C-alpha positions, 0 to 999 in steps of 0.5 A: 422856147419861143419859136416865132419864125424869122421873116424872109422878106421885108415889107413896109407901107411904101412897098404895099402902096406900090403894089396897090398902085400897080394892081389895085389902083382904085384902092391905092390912095386910101390910108394905110398903116401896119397893124401886125407882124405875125407868124405867117403874114404882115398885116396892114389896115387899108382905109376903113374896110380892108386889110392887106395881108402879105406873106413873111416867108416862102412857106406862108406864100403857098398858104396865101395861094391856097386861100386865093384858089379855094376860099371865095367859093367855099365861103360865099354862102356861109352864115358867118363872114370870113377873111376870104380874099376880096382882091387877090394880089399877084407876084410881081417884080416888087414882091415875089409871092401872092398876097391878099386884100381882105375885109377888115373887121372892127370887132373884138378878138375873142381871145381878149374877152373872158372865156365865160362870155363865149357861150354866146358864140356857140350857136353861130360857131356851130352853124359855121362848122356845119356849113363849112364841113363839107366833103372836099374834092381831090386836090384839096390843100395838103396840111402836114399838121392838121386834119391828119391821123393823130398818131402823126403828131405823136412825136411832136406832142411827146417832145412838148410834154417832155420839155417841162413847158406843159403843166400836169404832163403825166395826166395830159399824156394819159389823155393823149394816149387815150385819144391815139387808141380811138378809131379814125374818122370813117367819113370823107375828108371834110373841109377844115379851117384848121386853126379854130382858136379864139384869136381867129374869131372876131366878136361884136360888142353885144357878144355875137360872132362877127367873123372867122378869120385866118384860113392859112391852115385850110385843108380837109380831113378829120373834122375833129381837128376843128371840133377842138374849138370846144376846149380852145374857145369855150368853158364847160357851159359853152362847150355843152352849148356848142356840142348841142348846137352842132346837132347830129352832123357827127353822130355817125362817129362815136369817137369824134369828140375823143379825137377832138380832145386829142387835137385840143391837147396837141394845140394847147401843148404847142401854144404852151411850148412855143409862145413864151414871147407872146403872153396872150397865146401862152394864156390861151394854151394854159386856159385850154389845158385847164379846160381839158383837165377839168372837163366833165366829159359828158360826151363820153 
């Protein structure tokens, strides 16, 4: 069943233009047009170089505030461009929640290209994670569904496997149960993107990684959450290249890839159970599940 949450507030170009005039007048006369209405945000393109992102509902407003507070400092020295706020927007009488102006990236959404091409992204995505996965201070944004022990997601995953929406549910359940038995991450809570799938990666025409976007699930915890990208983004060849490019950063934890596969099961099952009104995301869930089921598992 589709689970696209309804918007709690309506936003159109006239409202965005009003906010720009009030808070960022130097940008207010640029061309403006709506381009997306996602789960959490309205997105408008502003001129050639910017995007305006405004929360659709109160819960997403806190995610926007988290991005404003943390991302500029966290992403300043990363080797890959990101959608960190360039010009933050404040709540006002016209719009009650924080909002952001970010860079616009003209590249290709990675989820739209054949998966076997993504091997070209492996080294750059690994470089991004090696730089971003640093210990977080106390007070980092808590996320109830990312970075936490896998057992906290057990009820949700089992409900999805029982729904009839996830193919090969019995075998998937075996893999999920195996991941739950693994020891937890032994290190400090590391900063996490939290939603590192191909629709949040922007590639260039020649196959490079242009940007990592949408940090709405920003949190800290077990890096296995982000390492699920090995199955979400790559095929077997890309997965091997990705793991090799990460080097030894996670070698102290021999169970990290087993938990990462568990996170991939969690995310794939969510896509399959909640995206029947979004064919692209449903396909991503289906492809990811097949990667999990057919993995050679040379990391064991």
